VEXROBA-764067 format. One line per 4 residues: their letters; for each residue x, y, z of C-alpha. Coordinates in pm, 1 decimal. Layout:
REM residues N
a> X,Y,Z  ...
END
This chain:
REM residues 87
mmid> -690.5,384.9,1221.9  -613.0,22.7,1101.9  -799.8,-109.1,800.5  -765.3,-449.7,645.7
epsl> -848.6,-494.9,270.7  -1091.5,-202.4,239.4  -1152.8,-287.0,-129.1  -1215.9,-659.4,-90.1
glap> -1545.8,-772.1,-245.5  -1674.7,-424.4,-310.6  -1804.0,-272.0,-635.8  -1562.7,-32.1,-811.8
lvid> -1780.8,267.9,-739.3  -1791.7,182.6,-362.2  -1412.9,132.5,-357.2  -1369.1,480.7,-498.0
qvye> -1591.1,617.0,-226.5  -1398.1,423.3,42.8  -1069.6,553.5,-77.2  -1197.0,910.0,-104.2
slrq> -1305.0,880.2,262.0  -952.9,746.9,353.2  -792.5,1038.3,169.5  -1004.6,1286.0,362.2
lnas> -937.5,1117.6,699.5  -558.3,1118.5,626.1  -573.2,1486.5,507.9  -737.5,1572.4,841.1
gltl> -434.4,1449.1,1021.5  -536.2,1085.6,1104.4  -268.6,824.5,1067.6  -382.9,524.4,864.3
lvve> -241.8,168.9,862.2  -399.5,4.5,552.7  -344.1,-362.4,448.6  -430.0,-384.6,80.7
rsta> -348.3,-600.5,-220.4  -443.6,-336.5,-475.3  -95.3,-176.4,-522.1  -220.3,96.9,-757.2
rild> -481.5,214.5,-503.9  -253.7,199.8,-207.7  37.0,378.5,-386.0  -204.1,661.4,-458.1
lasr> -294.4,687.9,-92.4  12.7,594.2,108.1  313.6,791.6,209.6  509.6,476.6,315.9
vyvp> 480.2,116.9,189.6  589.2,-200.1,359.3  564.6,-550.7,202.2  596.9,-819.9,472.0
rngh> 706.3,-1170.7,378.8  792.7,-1461.6,607.1  809.0,-1248.4,917.7  1017.7,-962.0,789.0
nale> 994.3,-663.2,556.3  1071.2,-775.5,199.2  1049.3,-414.3,80.9  989.3,-71.4,233.9
gsas> 998.6,276.8,88.1  802.0,580.9,7.9  508.7,552.4,-221.2  678.6,789.8,-467.2
elad> 996.5,569.5,-465.5  785.6,266.8,-542.0  552.1,423.9,-797.0  685.9,231.9,-1099.1
ghal> 577.3,-89.1,-935.0  878.1,-302.7,-1033.7  1039.3,-335.5,-690.7  695.8,-370.3,-532.4
ekay> 598.0,-652.0,-769.8  930.0,-833.4,-701.8  878.5,-806.4,-322.6  514.4,-894.0,-328.9
fgyg> 557.3,-1205.8,-540.0  864.1,-1320.1,-350.0  1158.5,-1251.3,-584.5  1492.2,-1171.4,-430.4
drqt> 1592.7,-1072.1,-80.2  1497.2,-789.0,149.5  1505.9,-455.9,-30.8  1462.4,-86.0,28.8
aha> 1333.5,139.9,-239.5  1674.6,276.7,-285.7  1824.0,-69.7,-381.5
END
């Protein structure tokens, strides 16, 4: 299932419900592709994270590798070159 910005414009309680539904769908075996700006929410849900910029992946790695947010913030805001979570 592909979902674009599931939290955009929603009340916090509704966002919680949406993400709980996404967790349940994923736990049932459904693969999800979620485009999201809320890094905290997506890191809690995702197994892999990709940050595209200018037509290529600026960063990719597992959610656990990116959990501290530093590399993710650098890639998201355009600092530095292409990275992997191991870099």
